[in-house]
Structures are given as structure tokens and as C-alpha cells.
N, CA, C, O and CB atoms as a CASP TS submission, in Angstrom:
PFRMAT TS
TARGET T0000
AUTHOR 0000-0000-0000
METHOD Language model
MODEL 1
PARENT N/A
ATOM      1  N   MET     1     -49.698  -3.303  65.510  1.00  0.00           N
ATOM      2  CA  MET     1     -49.219  -4.277  64.600  1.00  0.00           C
ATOM      3  C   MET     1     -50.184  -5.442  65.697  1.00  0.00           C
ATOM      4  O   MET     1     -50.352  -5.352  66.913  1.00  0.00           O
ATOM      5  CB  MET     1     -47.186  -4.406  64.363  1.00  0.00           C
ATOM      6  N   GLU     2     -50.768  -6.646  64.605  1.00  0.00           N
ATOM      7  CA  GLU     2     -50.961  -7.576  64.587  1.00  0.00           C
ATOM      8  C   GLU     2     -50.117  -8.651  65.143  1.00  0.00           C
ATOM      9  O   GLU     2     -49.117  -8.970  64.500  1.00  0.00           O
ATOM     10  CB  GLU     2     -51.215  -7.576  63.699  1.00  0.00           C
ATOM     11  N   ASN     3     -50.359  -9.192  66.142  1.00  0.00           N
ATOM     12  CA  ASN     3     -49.250 -10.724  66.187  1.00  0.00           C
ATOM     13  C   ASN     3     -49.720 -12.060  65.725  1.00  0.00           C
ATOM     14  O   ASN     3     -50.838 -12.576  65.730  1.00  0.00           O
ATOM     15  CB  ASN     3     -48.813 -11.157  67.745  1.00  0.00           C
ATOM     16  N   ASN     4     -48.650 -12.440  65.359  1.00  0.00           N
ATOM     17  CA  ASN     4     -49.455 -13.957  64.482  1.00  0.00           C
ATOM     18  C   ASN     4     -48.462 -15.030  65.106  1.00  0.00           C
ATOM     19  O   ASN     4     -48.182 -16.143  64.663  1.00  0.00           O
ATOM     20  CB  ASN     4     -49.348 -14.024  62.265  1.00  0.00           C
ATOM     21  N   HIS     5     -48.018 -14.409  66.228  1.00  0.00           N
ATOM     22  CA  HIS     5     -47.835 -15.944  67.221  1.00  0.00           C
ATOM     23  C   HIS     5     -46.963 -16.142  66.660  1.00  0.00           C
ATOM     24  O   HIS     5     -46.877 -17.310  67.038  1.00  0.00           O
ATOM     25  CB  HIS     5     -48.819 -17.273  67.328  1.00  0.00           C
ATOM     26  N   GLY     6     -45.618 -15.961  65.613  1.00  0.00           N
ATOM     27  CA  GLY     6     -44.591 -16.683  64.939  1.00  0.00           C
ATOM     28  C   GLY     6     -44.890 -16.875  63.981  1.00  0.00           C
ATOM     29  O   GLY     6     -44.052 -16.411  63.207  1.00  0.00           O
ATOM     30  N   ARG     7     -46.126 -17.599  63.203  1.00  0.00           N
ATOM     31  CA  ARG     7     -46.609 -17.286  62.077  1.00  0.00           C
ATOM     32  C   ARG     7     -46.456 -15.884  60.876  1.00  0.00           C
ATOM     33  O   ARG     7     -46.591 -14.660  60.906  1.00  0.00           O
ATOM     34  CB  ARG     7     -47.667 -17.429  62.511  1.00  0.00           C
ATOM     35  N   GLN     8     -46.098 -16.944  59.873  1.00  0.00           N
ATOM     36  CA  GLN     8     -45.608 -15.768  58.716  1.00  0.00           C
ATOM     37  C   GLN     8     -46.959 -16.023  57.528  1.00  0.00           C
ATOM     38  O   GLN     8     -47.692 -17.011  57.487  1.00  0.00           O
ATOM     39  CB  GLN     8     -43.614 -16.213  57.848  1.00  0.00           C
ATOM     40  N   PRO     9     -47.000 -14.915  56.701  1.00  0.00           N
ATOM     41  CA  PRO     9     -48.249 -14.911  55.778  1.00  0.00           C
ATOM     42  C   PRO     9     -47.274 -16.117  54.468  1.00  0.00           C
ATOM     43  O   PRO     9     -46.073 -16.163  54.205  1.00  0.00           O
ATOM     44  CB  PRO     9     -48.833 -12.780  55.087  1.00  0.00           C
ATOM     45  N   ALA    10     -48.266 -16.806  54.003  1.00  0.00           N
ATOM     46  CA  ALA    10     -48.299 -17.514  52.964  1.00  0.00           C
ATOM     47  C   ALA    10     -47.021 -16.482  51.653  1.00  0.00           C
ATOM     48  O   ALA    10     -45.962 -17.098  51.529  1.00  0.00           O
ATOM     49  CB  ALA    10     -50.175 -17.675  52.576  1.00  0.00           C
ATOM     50  N   ASP    11     -47.055 -15.674  51.142  1.00  0.00           N
ATOM     51  CA  ASP    11     -46.569 -14.385  50.328  1.00  0.00           C
ATOM     52  C   ASP    11     -45.006 -14.519  51.007  1.00  0.00           C
ATOM     53  O   ASP    11     -44.056 -14.984  50.377  1.00  0.00           O
ATOM     54  CB  ASP    11     -47.584 -12.647  50.711  1.00  0.00           C
ATOM     55  N   THR    12     -44.941 -14.121  52.133  1.00  0.00           N
ATOM     56  CA  THR    12     -43.680 -13.534  52.703  1.00  0.00           C
ATOM     57  C   THR    12     -43.063 -14.799  52.620  1.00  0.00           C
ATOM     58  O   THR    12     -41.962 -14.689  52.079  1.00  0.00           O
ATOM     59  CB  THR    12     -43.689 -12.783  54.213  1.00  0.00           C
ATOM     60  N   HIS    13     -43.373 -16.113  52.987  1.00  0.00           N
ATOM     61  CA  HIS    13     -42.877 -17.421  52.729  1.00  0.00           C
ATOM     62  C   HIS    13     -42.274 -17.772  51.355  1.00  0.00           C
ATOM     63  O   HIS    13     -41.252 -18.457  51.326  1.00  0.00           O
ATOM     64  CB  HIS    13     -43.914 -18.281  52.967  1.00  0.00           C
ATOM     65  N   ASP    14     -42.632 -17.503  50.643  1.00  0.00           N
ATOM     66  CA  ASP    14     -42.522 -17.903  48.712  1.00  0.00           C
ATOM     67  C   ASP    14     -41.589 -16.778  48.807  1.00  0.00           C
ATOM     68  O   ASP    14     -40.480 -17.246  48.551  1.00  0.00           O
ATOM     69  CB  ASP    14     -44.207 -17.683  47.274  1.00  0.00           C
ATOM     70  N   ARG    15     -41.481 -15.397  49.073  1.00  0.00           N
ATOM     71  CA  ARG    15     -40.181 -14.613  48.832  1.00  0.00           C
ATOM     72  C   ARG    15     -38.893 -14.749  49.258  1.00  0.00           C
ATOM     73  O   ARG    15     -37.811 -14.480  48.736  1.00  0.00           O
ATOM     74  CB  ARG    15     -40.315 -13.590  49.156  1.00  0.00           C
ATOM     75  N   ILE    16     -39.364 -15.437  50.795  1.00  0.00           N
ATOM     76  CA  ILE    16     -37.826 -15.911  51.261  1.00  0.00           C
ATOM     77  C   ILE    16     -37.278 -16.569  50.692  1.00  0.00           C
ATOM     78  O   ILE    16     -36.056 -16.543  50.551  1.00  0.00           O
ATOM     79  CB  ILE    16     -37.585 -16.484  52.272  1.00  0.00           C
ATOM     80  N   GLU    17     -38.350 -17.647  50.016  1.00  0.00           N
ATOM     81  CA  GLU    17     -37.508 -19.132  49.074  1.00  0.00           C
ATOM     82  C   GLU    17     -37.006 -18.226  47.521  1.00  0.00           C
ATOM     83  O   GLU    17     -36.032 -18.507  46.823  1.00  0.00           O
ATOM     84  CB  GLU    17     -39.143 -20.952  48.499  1.00  0.00           C
ATOM     85  N   LEU    18     -37.648 -17.506  47.372  1.00  0.00           N
ATOM     86  CA  LEU    18     -37.145 -17.078  45.839  1.00  0.00           C
ATOM     87  C   LEU    18     -35.602 -15.841  46.179  1.00  0.00           C
ATOM     88  O   LEU    18     -34.715 -15.489  45.401  1.00  0.00           O
ATOM     89  CB  LEU    18     -38.884 -16.026  44.807  1.00  0.00           C
ATOM     90  N   ARG    19     -35.876 -15.413  47.874  1.00  0.00           N
ATOM     91  CA  ARG    19     -34.389 -15.217  48.095  1.00  0.00           C
ATOM     92  C   ARG    19     -33.000 -15.653  48.301  1.00  0.00           C
ATOM     93  O   ARG    19     -31.900 -15.103  48.250  1.00  0.00           O
ATOM     94  CB  ARG    19     -34.375 -14.871  48.645  1.00  0.00           C
ATOM     95  N   SER    20     -33.551 -17.139  48.615  1.00  0.00           N
ATOM     96  CA  SER    20     -32.814 -17.902  49.339  1.00  0.00           C
ATOM     97  C   SER    20     -31.622 -18.436  48.017  1.00  0.00           C
ATOM     98  O   SER    20     -30.462 -18.742  48.294  1.00  0.00           O
ATOM     99  CB  SER    20     -33.854 -19.117  50.164  1.00  0.00           C
ATOM    100  N   ASP    21     -32.252 -18.469  46.416  1.00  0.00           N
ATOM    101  CA  ASP    21     -31.895 -19.266  45.723  1.00  0.00           C
ATOM    102  C   ASP    21     -30.941 -17.884  44.953  1.00  0.00           C
ATOM    103  O   ASP    21     -30.177 -18.021  43.997  1.00  0.00           O
ATOM    104  CB  ASP    21     -33.122 -20.241  45.016  1.00  0.00           C
ATOM    105  N   LYS    22     -31.183 -16.859  45.524  1.00  0.00           N
ATOM    106  CA  LYS    22     -30.040 -15.352  44.941  1.00  0.00           C
ATOM    107  C   LYS    22     -28.759 -15.624  46.127  1.00  0.00           C
ATOM    108  O   LYS    22     -27.557 -15.637  45.863  1.00  0.00           O
ATOM    109  CB  LYS    22     -31.031 -13.123  45.273  1.00  0.00           C
ATOM    110  N   VAL    23     -29.296 -15.804  47.296  1.00  0.00           N
ATOM    111  CA  VAL    23     -28.060 -15.631  48.280  1.00  0.00           C
ATOM    112  C   VAL    23     -27.624 -17.054  47.681  1.00  0.00           C
ATOM    113  O   VAL    23     -26.486 -16.928  47.228  1.00  0.00           O
ATOM    114  CB  VAL    23     -28.349 -15.446  50.233  1.00  0.00           C
ATOM    115  N   ARG    24     -28.123 -18.415  47.502  1.00  0.00           N
ATOM    116  CA  ARG    24     -27.317 -19.500  47.458  1.00  0.00           C
ATOM    117  C   ARG    24     -26.263 -19.133  46.421  1.00  0.00           C
ATOM    118  O   ARG    24     -25.082 -19.457  46.545  1.00  0.00           O
ATOM    119  CB  ARG    24     -28.094 -20.775  47.156  1.00  0.00           C
ATOM    120  N   HIS    25     -26.811 -18.352  45.258  1.00  0.00           N
ATOM    121  CA  HIS    25     -25.698 -18.110  44.548  1.00  0.00           C
ATOM    122  C   HIS    25     -24.713 -16.857  44.127  1.00  0.00           C
ATOM    123  O   HIS    25     -24.073 -16.602  43.107  1.00  0.00           O
ATOM    124  CB  HIS    25     -26.056 -18.515  43.698  1.00  0.00           C
ATOM    125  N   ILE    26     -24.879 -16.259  45.278  1.00  0.00           N
ATOM    126  CA  ILE    26     -23.971 -15.570  45.320  1.00  0.00           C
ATOM    127  C   ILE    26     -23.007 -15.810  46.400  1.00  0.00           C
ATOM    128  O   ILE    26     -22.025 -15.113  46.655  1.00  0.00           O
ATOM    129  CB  ILE    26     -24.416 -14.499  45.273  1.00  0.00           C
ATOM    130  N   ILE    27     -23.355 -16.768  46.947  1.00  0.00           N
ATOM    131  CA  ILE    27     -22.234 -17.342  48.160  1.00  0.00           C
ATOM    132  C   ILE    27     -21.669 -18.371  47.551  1.00  0.00           C
ATOM    133  O   ILE    27     -20.829 -19.002  48.192  1.00  0.00           O
ATOM    134  CB  ILE    27     -22.834 -17.909  49.661  1.00  0.00           C
ATOM    135  N   GLY    28     -21.816 -18.558  46.925  1.00  0.00           N
ATOM    136  CA  GLY    28     -21.575 -20.179  45.282  1.00  0.00           C
ATOM    137  C   GLY    28     -20.704 -19.359  44.752  1.00  0.00           C
ATOM    138  O   GLY    28     -19.628 -19.949  44.652  1.00  0.00           O
ATOM    139  N   THR    29     -20.630 -18.010  44.264  1.00  0.00           N
ATOM    140  CA  THR    29     -19.553 -17.359  43.323  1.00  0.00           C
ATOM    141  C   THR    29     -18.037 -17.045  44.218  1.00  0.00           C
ATOM    142  O   THR    29     -17.990 -16.861  45.434  1.00  0.00           O
ATOM    143  CB  THR    29     -20.273 -15.766  42.684  1.00  0.00           C
ATOM    144  N   ARG    30     -16.762 -17.039  43.205  1.00  0.00           N
ATOM    145  CA  ARG    30     -15.902 -17.023  43.961  1.00  0.00           C
ATOM    146  C   ARG    30     -15.978 -15.370  44.065  1.00  0.00           C
ATOM    147  O   ARG    30     -16.905 -15.061  43.317  1.00  0.00           O
ATOM    148  CB  ARG    30     -14.646 -17.822  43.505  1.00  0.00           C
ATOM    149  N   PRO    31     -15.454 -14.237  44.619  1.00  0.00           N
ATOM    150  CA  PRO    31     -15.341 -13.338  44.869  1.00  0.00           C
ATOM    151  C   PRO    31     -14.545 -12.622  43.828  1.00  0.00           C
ATOM    152  O   PRO    31     -13.415 -13.107  43.762  1.00  0.00           O
ATOM    153  CB  PRO    31     -15.058 -13.399  45.944  1.00  0.00           C
ATOM    154  N   PRO    32     -14.719 -11.725  43.066  1.00  0.00           N
ATOM    155  CA  PRO    32     -13.858 -11.118  42.222  1.00  0.00           C
ATOM    156  C   PRO    32     -12.281 -10.766  43.013  1.00  0.00           C
ATOM    157  O   PRO    32     -11.966 -10.651  44.198  1.00  0.00           O
ATOM    158  CB  PRO    32     -14.674  -9.790  41.695  1.00  0.00           C
ATOM    159  N   ALA    33     -11.470 -10.662  41.663  1.00  0.00           N
ATOM    160  CA  ALA    33      -9.887 -10.481  42.059  1.00  0.00           C
ATOM    161  C   ALA    33      -9.675  -9.599  42.629  1.00  0.00           C
ATOM    162  O   ALA    33      -8.579  -9.683  43.183  1.00  0.00           O
ATOM    163  CB  ALA    33      -8.959 -10.378  41.185  1.00  0.00           C
ATOM    164  N   ALA    34     -10.257  -8.583  42.836  1.00  0.00           N
ATOM    165  CA  ALA    34      -9.795  -7.218  43.493  1.00  0.00           C
ATOM    166  C   ALA    34      -9.703  -7.329  44.621  1.00  0.00           C
ATOM    167  O   ALA    34      -8.748  -6.984  45.318  1.00  0.00           O
ATOM    168  CB  ALA    34     -10.521  -6.115  43.360  1.00  0.00           C
ATOM    169  N   VAL    35     -11.369  -8.174  45.177  1.00  0.00           N
ATOM    170  CA  VAL    35     -11.480  -8.664  46.710  1.00  0.00           C
ATOM    171  C   VAL    35     -10.390  -9.634  47.511  1.00  0.00           C
ATOM    172  O   VAL    35     -10.050  -9.739  48.690  1.00  0.00           O
ATOM    173  CB  VAL    35     -12.770  -9.445  46.774  1.00  0.00           C
ATOM    174  N   ARG    36      -9.925 -10.445  45.967  1.00  0.00           N
ATOM    175  CA  ARG    36      -9.301 -11.683  46.978  1.00  0.00           C
ATOM    176  C   ARG    36      -7.930 -10.757  47.027  1.00  0.00           C
ATOM    177  O   ARG    36      -7.652 -10.388  48.168  1.00  0.00           O
ATOM    178  CB  ARG    36      -9.107 -13.677  46.200  1.00  0.00           C
ATOM    179  N   TYR    37      -7.171 -10.388  46.155  1.00  0.00           N
ATOM    180  CA  TYR    37      -6.077  -9.945  46.157  1.00  0.00           C
ATOM    181  C   TYR    37      -5.569  -8.017  47.074  1.00  0.00           C
ATOM    182  O   TYR    37      -4.554  -7.334  47.202  1.00  0.00           O
ATOM    183  CB  TYR    37      -5.965 -10.152  44.563  1.00  0.00           C
ATOM    184  N   GLY    38      -6.913  -7.939  47.432  1.00  0.00           N
ATOM    185  CA  GLY    38      -6.856  -6.838  48.655  1.00  0.00           C
ATOM    186  C   GLY    38      -6.796  -7.255  50.042  1.00  0.00           C
ATOM    187  O   GLY    38      -6.128  -6.727  50.931  1.00  0.00           O
ATOM    188  N   THR    39      -7.526  -8.205  50.130  1.00  0.00           N
ATOM    189  CA  THR    39      -7.264  -8.990  51.158  1.00  0.00           C
ATOM    190  C   THR    39      -6.017  -9.514  51.488  1.00  0.00           C
ATOM    191  O   THR    39      -5.472  -9.368  52.582  1.00  0.00           O
ATOM    192  CB  THR    39      -7.952  -9.848  51.072  1.00  0.00           C
ATOM    193  N   LEU    40      -5.482 -10.246  50.352  1.00  0.00           N
ATOM    194  CA  LEU    40      -4.057 -10.787  51.043  1.00  0.00           C
ATOM    195  C   LEU    40      -2.826  -9.325  50.696  1.00  0.00           C
ATOM    196  O   LEU    40      -1.597  -9.342  50.750  1.00  0.00           O
ATOM    197  CB  LEU    40      -3.433 -12.671  50.021  1.00  0.00           C
ATOM    198  N   ILE    41      -3.573  -8.417  50.418  1.00  0.00           N
ATOM    199  CA  ILE    41      -2.310  -7.157  50.662  1.00  0.00           C
ATOM    200  C   ILE    41      -2.597  -6.873  51.999  1.00  0.00           C
ATOM    201  O   ILE    41      -1.566  -6.918  52.671  1.00  0.00           O
ATOM    202  CB  ILE    41      -2.380  -5.569  49.658  1.00  0.00           C
ATOM    203  N   VAL    42      -3.724  -6.563  52.733  1.00  0.00           N
ATOM    204  CA  VAL    42      -4.124  -6.114  54.006  1.00  0.00           C
ATOM    205  C   VAL    42      -3.299  -6.987  54.874  1.00  0.00           C
ATOM    206  O   VAL    42      -2.401  -6.556  55.598  1.00  0.00           O
ATOM    207  CB  VAL    42      -5.671  -6.201  54.271  1.00  0.00           C
ATOM    208  N   VAL    43      -3.642  -8.239  54.772  1.00  0.00           N
ATOM    209  CA  VAL    43      -2.731  -9.035  55.588  1.00  0.00           C
ATOM    210  C   VAL    43      -1.174  -8.973  55.703  1.00  0.00           C
ATOM    211  O   VAL    43      -0.610  -9.006  56.797  1.00  0.00           O
ATOM    212  CB  VAL    43      -2.972 -10.200  55.233  1.00  0.00           C
ATOM    213  N   VAL    44      -0.534  -8.884  54.553  1.00  0.00           N
ATOM    214  CA  VAL    44       0.798  -8.749  54.320  1.00  0.00           C
ATOM    215  C   VAL    44       0.762  -7.761  55.098  1.00  0.00           C
ATOM    216  O   VAL    44       0.840  -7.983  56.306  1.00  0.00           O
ATOM    217  CB  VAL    44       1.378  -8.607  52.998  1.00  0.00           C
ATOM    218  N   VAL    45       0.619  -6.255  54.562  1.00  0.00           N
ATOM    219  CA  VAL    45       0.939  -5.340  55.390  1.00  0.00           C
ATOM    220  C   VAL    45       0.785  -5.424  56.800  1.00  0.00           C
ATOM    221  O   VAL    45       1.673  -4.956  57.512  1.00  0.00           O
ATOM    222  CB  VAL    45       0.412  -4.438  55.033  1.00  0.00           C
ATOM    223  N   MET    46      -0.313  -6.006  57.349  1.00  0.00           N
ATOM    224  CA  MET    46      -0.015  -6.121  59.161  1.00  0.00           C
ATOM    225  C   MET    46       0.963  -6.967  59.364  1.00  0.00           C
ATOM    226  O   MET    46       1.709  -6.754  60.320  1.00  0.00           O
ATOM    227  CB  MET    46      -1.255  -6.727  60.163  1.00  0.00           C
ATOM    228  N   ALA    47       1.224  -8.328  58.359  1.00  0.00           N
ATOM    229  CA  ALA    47       2.440  -8.859  59.318  1.00  0.00           C
ATOM    230  C   ALA    47       3.778  -8.019  59.100  1.00  0.00           C
ATOM    231  O   ALA    47       4.654  -8.098  59.961  1.00  0.00           O
ATOM    232  CB  ALA    47       2.810 -10.518  58.972  1.00  0.00           C
ATOM    233  N   LEU    48       3.945  -7.288  58.076  1.00  0.00           N
ATOM    234  CA  LEU    48       4.848  -6.411  57.789  1.00  0.00           C
ATOM    235  C   LEU    48       4.767  -5.464  59.083  1.00  0.00           C
ATOM    236  O   LEU    48       5.842  -5.523  59.680  1.00  0.00           O
ATOM    237  CB  LEU    48       4.585  -5.757  56.386  1.00  0.00           C
ATOM    238  N   ILE    49       4.097  -4.840  59.544  1.00  0.00           N
ATOM    239  CA  ILE    49       3.572  -3.975  60.215  1.00  0.00           C
ATOM    240  C   ILE    49       3.958  -4.626  61.784  1.00  0.00           C
ATOM    241  O   ILE    49       4.585  -3.998  62.637  1.00  0.00           O
ATOM    242  CB  ILE    49       2.020  -3.762  59.743  1.00  0.00           C
ATOM    243  N   MET    50       3.418  -6.067  61.950  1.00  0.00           N
ATOM    244  CA  MET    50       4.111  -6.724  63.048  1.00  0.00           C
ATOM    245  C   MET    50       5.617  -6.907  63.302  1.00  0.00           C
ATOM    246  O   MET    50       6.195  -6.637  64.355  1.00  0.00           O
ATOM    247  CB  MET    50       3.671  -7.858  63.031  1.00  0.00           C
ATOM    248  N   ILE    51       6.243  -7.475  62.026  1.00  0.00           N
ATOM    249  CA  ILE    51       7.379  -7.694  62.117  1.00  0.00           C
ATOM    250  C   ILE    51       8.109  -6.313  62.406  1.00  0.00           C
ATOM    251  O   ILE    51       8.768  -6.088  63.421  1.00  0.00           O
ATOM    252  CB  ILE    51       7.739  -8.413  61.004  1.00  0.00           C
ATOM    253  N   ALA    52       7.965  -5.713  61.703  1.00  0.00           N
ATOM    254  CA  ALA    52       8.552  -4.281  61.985  1.00  0.00           C
ATOM    255  C   ALA    52       8.724  -3.983  63.224  1.00  0.00           C
ATOM    256  O   ALA    52       9.887  -3.831  63.596  1.00  0.00           O
ATOM    257  CB  ALA    52       7.809  -3.232  61.515  1.00  0.00           C
ATOM    258  N   ALA    53       7.481  -3.794  64.329  1.00  0.00           N
ATOM    259  CA  ALA    53       7.203  -3.549  66.006  1.00  0.00           C
ATOM    260  C   ALA    53       8.085  -4.475  66.367  1.00  0.00           C
ATOM    261  O   ALA    53       8.380  -4.178  67.524  1.00  0.00           O
ATOM    262  CB  ALA    53       5.611  -3.828  66.739  1.00  0.00           C
ATOM    263  N   ALA    54       8.808  -5.630  65.987  1.00  0.00           N
ATOM    264  CA  ALA    54       9.617  -6.483  66.681  1.00  0.00           C
ATOM    265  C   ALA    54      10.528  -6.191  66.772  1.00  0.00           C
ATOM    266  O   ALA    54      10.966  -5.992  67.905  1.00  0.00           O
ATOM    267  CB  ALA    54       9.747  -7.450  66.436  1.00  0.00           C
ATOM    268  N   ILE    55      11.607  -5.931  65.271  1.00  0.00           N
ATOM    269  CA  ILE    55      12.337  -5.518  64.985  1.00  0.00           C
ATOM    270  C   ILE    55      13.119  -3.849  65.331  1.00  0.00           C
ATOM    271  O   ILE    55      14.261  -3.674  65.757  1.00  0.00           O
ATOM    272  CB  ILE    55      11.968  -5.909  64.114  1.00  0.00           C
ATOM    273  N   ILE    56      12.134  -2.828  65.004  1.00  0.00           N
ATOM    274  CA  ILE    56      12.373  -1.925  65.196  1.00  0.00           C
ATOM    275  C   ILE    56      13.307  -1.471  66.626  1.00  0.00           C
ATOM    276  O   ILE    56      12.678  -2.039  67.519  1.00  0.00           O
ATOM    277  CB  ILE    56      11.301  -1.563  64.960  1.00  0.00           C
ATOM    278  N   PRO    57      14.011  -1.034  67.026  1.00  0.00           N
ATOM    279  CA  PRO    57      13.987  -0.801  68.427  1.00  0.00           C
ATOM    280  C   PRO    57      13.132   0.417  68.958  1.00  0.00           C
ATOM    281  O   PRO    57      12.706   1.273  68.182  1.00  0.00           O
ATOM    282  CB  PRO    57      15.358  -0.635  68.835  1.00  0.00           C
ATOM    283  N   TYR    58      12.963   0.442  69.949  1.00  0.00           N
ATOM    284  CA  TYR    58      11.628   1.399  70.553  1.00  0.00           C
ATOM    285  C   TYR    58      11.991   1.945  71.994  1.00  0.00           C
ATOM    286  O   TYR    58      11.267   2.805  72.494  1.00  0.00           O
ATOM    287  CB  TYR    58      10.061   0.398  70.745  1.00  0.00           C
ATOM    288  N   SER    59      13.187   1.426  72.727  1.00  0.00           N
ATOM    289  CA  SER    59      13.369   2.061  74.045  1.00  0.00           C
ATOM    290  C   SER    59      14.342   3.152  73.682  1.00  0.00           C
ATOM    291  O   SER    59      14.826   3.207  72.551  1.00  0.00           O
ATOM    292  CB  SER    59      13.919   1.045  75.235  1.00  0.00           C
ATOM    293  N   PRO    60      14.719   4.266  74.893  1.00  0.00           N
ATOM    294  CA  PRO    60      16.376   4.502  75.190  1.00  0.00           C
ATOM    295  C   PRO    60      17.383   4.061  74.672  1.00  0.00           C
ATOM    296  O   PRO    60      18.113   4.580  73.828  1.00  0.00           O
ATOM    297  CB  PRO    60      16.768   4.200  76.205  1.00  0.00           C
ATOM    298  N   ASP    61      17.463   2.767  75.333  1.00  0.00           N
ATOM    299  CA  ASP    61      18.503   2.208  75.468  1.00  0.00           C
ATOM    300  C   ASP    61      19.243   1.329  74.226  1.00  0.00           C
ATOM    301  O   ASP    61      20.390   0.890  74.149  1.00  0.00           O
ATOM    302  CB  ASP    61      18.221   1.554  76.507  1.00  0.00           C
ATOM    303  N   GLY    62      18.061   1.255  73.252  1.00  0.00           N
ATOM    304  CA  GLY    62      18.243   0.505  71.723  1.00  0.00           C
ATOM    305  C   GLY    62      17.461  -0.794  71.517  1.00  0.00           C
ATOM    306  O   GLY    62      17.308  -1.288  70.400  1.00  0.00           O
ATOM    307  N   THR    63      16.951  -1.348  72.694  1.00  0.00           N
ATOM    308  CA  THR    63      16.300  -3.025  72.852  1.00  0.00           C
ATOM    309  C   THR    63      14.989  -3.075  71.888  1.00  0.00           C
ATOM    310  O   THR    63      14.184  -2.145  71.830  1.00  0.00           O
ATOM    311  CB  THR    63      15.692  -3.463  74.726  1.00  0.00           C
ATOM    312  N   THR    64      14.895  -4.073  71.266  1.00  0.00           N
ATOM    313  CA  THR    64      14.262  -4.576  70.452  1.00  0.00           C
ATOM    314  C   THR    64      13.311  -5.166  71.107  1.00  0.00           C
ATOM    315  O   THR    64      13.651  -5.712  72.157  1.00  0.00           O
ATOM    316  CB  THR    64      14.888  -5.235  69.695  1.00  0.00           C
ATOM    317  N   LEU    65      11.664  -5.248  70.646  1.00  0.00           N
ATOM    318  CA  LEU    65      10.566  -5.793  71.578  1.00  0.00           C
ATOM    319  C   LEU    65      11.039  -7.477  71.201  1.00  0.00           C
ATOM    320  O   LEU    65      10.242  -8.275  71.695  1.00  0.00           O
ATOM    321  CB  LEU    65       8.653  -5.207  71.083  1.00  0.00           C
ATOM    322  N   LEU    66      11.785  -7.902  70.694  1.00  0.00           N
ATOM    323  CA  LEU    66      12.274  -9.497  70.579  1.00  0.00           C
ATOM    324  C   LEU    66      13.843  -9.353  71.451  1.00  0.00           C
ATOM    325  O   LEU    66      14.467 -10.412  71.505  1.00  0.00           O
ATOM    326  CB  LEU    66      12.506 -10.128  68.543  1.00  0.00           C
ATOM    327  N   GLN    67      14.288  -8.532  71.904  1.00  0.00           N
ATOM    328  CA  GLN    67      15.549  -8.789  72.474  1.00  0.00           C
ATOM    329  C   GLN    67      14.865  -8.979  73.960  1.00  0.00           C
ATOM    330  O   GLN    67      15.173  -9.875  74.745  1.00  0.00           O
ATOM    331  CB  GLN    67      16.795  -7.515  72.235  1.00  0.00           C
ATOM    332  N   ARG    68      13.798  -7.879  74.210  1.00  0.00           N
ATOM    333  CA  ARG    68      13.006  -8.030  75.902  1.00  0.00           C
ATOM    334  C   ARG    68      12.524  -9.465  75.898  1.00  0.00           C
ATOM    335  O   ARG    68      12.879 -10.296  76.735  1.00  0.00           O
ATOM    336  CB  ARG    68      11.400  -6.863  76.244  1.00  0.00           C
ATOM    337  N   LEU    69      11.616  -9.717  74.808  1.00  0.00           N
ATOM    338  CA  LEU    69      10.993 -11.291  75.082  1.00  0.00           C
ATOM    339  C   LEU    69      12.072 -12.420  75.391  1.00  0.00           C
ATOM    340  O   LEU    69      11.955 -13.185  76.349  1.00  0.00           O
ATOM    341  CB  LEU    69      10.158 -11.860  73.671  1.00  0.00           C
ATOM    342  N   LEU    70      13.183 -12.456  74.450  1.00  0.00           N
ATOM    343  CA  LEU    70      14.112 -13.448  74.448  1.00  0.00           C
ATOM    344  C   LEU    70      14.888 -13.384  75.489  1.00  0.00           C
ATOM    345  O   LEU    70      15.133 -12.279  75.975  1.00  0.00           O
ATOM    346  CB  LEU    70      14.822 -13.481  73.400  1.00  0.00           C
ATOM    347  N   PRO    71      15.309 -14.297  75.919  1.00  0.00           N
ATOM    348  CA  PRO    71      16.099 -13.955  77.193  1.00  0.00           C
ATOM    349  C   PRO    71      17.616 -13.675  76.709  1.00  0.00           C
ATOM    350  O   PRO    71      18.481 -13.373  77.532  1.00  0.00           O
ATOM    351  CB  PRO    71      16.031 -15.260  78.351  1.00  0.00           C
TER
END
């Protein structure tokens, strides 16, 4: 491979410019509803798991994580 010392051929520069318009268009559009609501569902499920882990007793003496953390 030949080293161009950081310089790119002119045709490569033109292709990058064409792609950047497409990328800007993709970034500018809102994601589909499935992606938005899917992300929301994942966040809600993770929050419910964290809440359940704090409330459900896990030790043999029946104490919860919140009871151990709060004096």
C-alpha cells in the first residue's frame, strides 16, 4: 500500500460528502415507534427489577435490601 501522508484522493472526498448528507438525514429523522417504545419498555422493566430487588426479602432472616440500608 502506498502512503499518501494523510491525503485522500479527490474521489474519496466526494464520496464522503455524499454520505454525510445521507447520515445527516438519518440522524435528523425520529426513530420508529417500535424503537422508542421498546427503549421505554426496557427502562421500565429494569426499574421494576431494581425496585423488586430492594423490596423482596433475600436473606434467611427475612430482611430486605432497604431494611439493611436504612437504619
